[in-house]
Every structure is written in structure tokens, then in C-alpha cells.
C-alpha positions in Angstrom: 0.2 -0.2 -0.2 3.3 2.5 0.8 4.1 1.7 -2.6 1.2 2.6 -4.0 1.0 6.1 -2.7 4.4 7.0 -3.2 3.8 5.5 -6.8 0.8 8.0 -7.1 2.8 11.0 -6.0 5.4 10.4 -8.5 2.6 10.2 -11.1 1.2 13.4 -9.5 4.2 16.0 -9.8 5.3 14.3 -12.9 1.3 15.9 -14.2 2.3 19.0 -11.9 5.9 19.5 -13.8 4.3 18.6 -17.5 2.0 21.7 -16.5 5.0 24.2 -15.7 6.6 23.8 -18.6 5.3 25.7 -21.3 7.5 25.0 -24.3 8.0 21.4 -23.5 11.6 21.9 -23.5 13.3 18.2 -21.7 13.5 18.3 -17.8 15.1 16.0 -15.9 14.1 15.5 -12.5 15.8 13.2 -9.7 14.0 10.9 -7.2 15.6 9.3 -3.9 14.2 6.7 -2.7 15.3 3.8 -0.3 14.3 0.0 0.3 14.4 -3.7 -1.8 15.1 -4.7 -5.4 11.2 -5.2 -5.6 10.7 -1.4 -4.6 13.6 0.1 -7.0 11.8 -2.2 -9.4 8.1 -0.9 -8.8 9.5 2.3 -9.1 11.5 2.3 -12.1 8.2 0.3 -14.1 6.6 3.6 -13.2 8.6 5.8 -13.9 9.0 4.3 -17.4 5.4 4.4 -17.9 5.2 7.9 -17.1 7.9 8.7 -19.5 6.3 7.0 -22.1 3.2 9.2 -21.7 6.0 12.5 -21.2 8.7 11.9 -23.3 10.4 15.6 -22.5 10.6 14.7 -18.4 12.8 12.1 -17.5 13.2 10.9 -14.0 16.7 10.1 -12.6 16.1 7.3 -9.9 18.8 7.5 -7.0 18.5 3.9 -5.2 19.6 3.4 -1.7 19.2 -0.1 -0.6 17.6 -0.4 3.1 20.5 -2.4 3.8 22.9 1.0 3.7 20.3 2.8 5.9 20.1 -0.2 8.5 23.9 -0.5 8.4 24.0 3.3 9.3 22.6 3.1 12.3 23.9 0.6 14.3 
């Protein structure tokens, strides 16, 4: 459920970005996320779909494995 809500947020942000780009110039956004491999694959699949719908917007996924975050807390 958490992943679906986050993915919906990403799509909404992409739609908002499209409305803000009047000249349809290429735009690159960076999205930072953490989690497991399944999370990364789910995010990337949705970003790929969004890029098909909005080809002038590219989202660079900055993935941090959950193990990296857990290790830094020790």
C-alpha cells in the first residue's frame, strides 16, 4: 500500500511538472528512494510508464538499498 501511494505521488508530480513546462523543453528530475530490490523495480517500472506518456520528462531514480540505511544506524 505504501508503494502505491508513493507511486501515485510520483505520477502526480510528473503531471504537475508537465503543466509547468510551457515550451515542452526537456526536463530531468531526480527522485531519491530507499527500500528493497522489489521497491526499486516497482518505481522504475512506473517511471518508465510516465516517461512514455511524457517523453520530455526524464526522472533519474536515486536508489539507496535499505541495508545501507540499516547499517548506518548501528
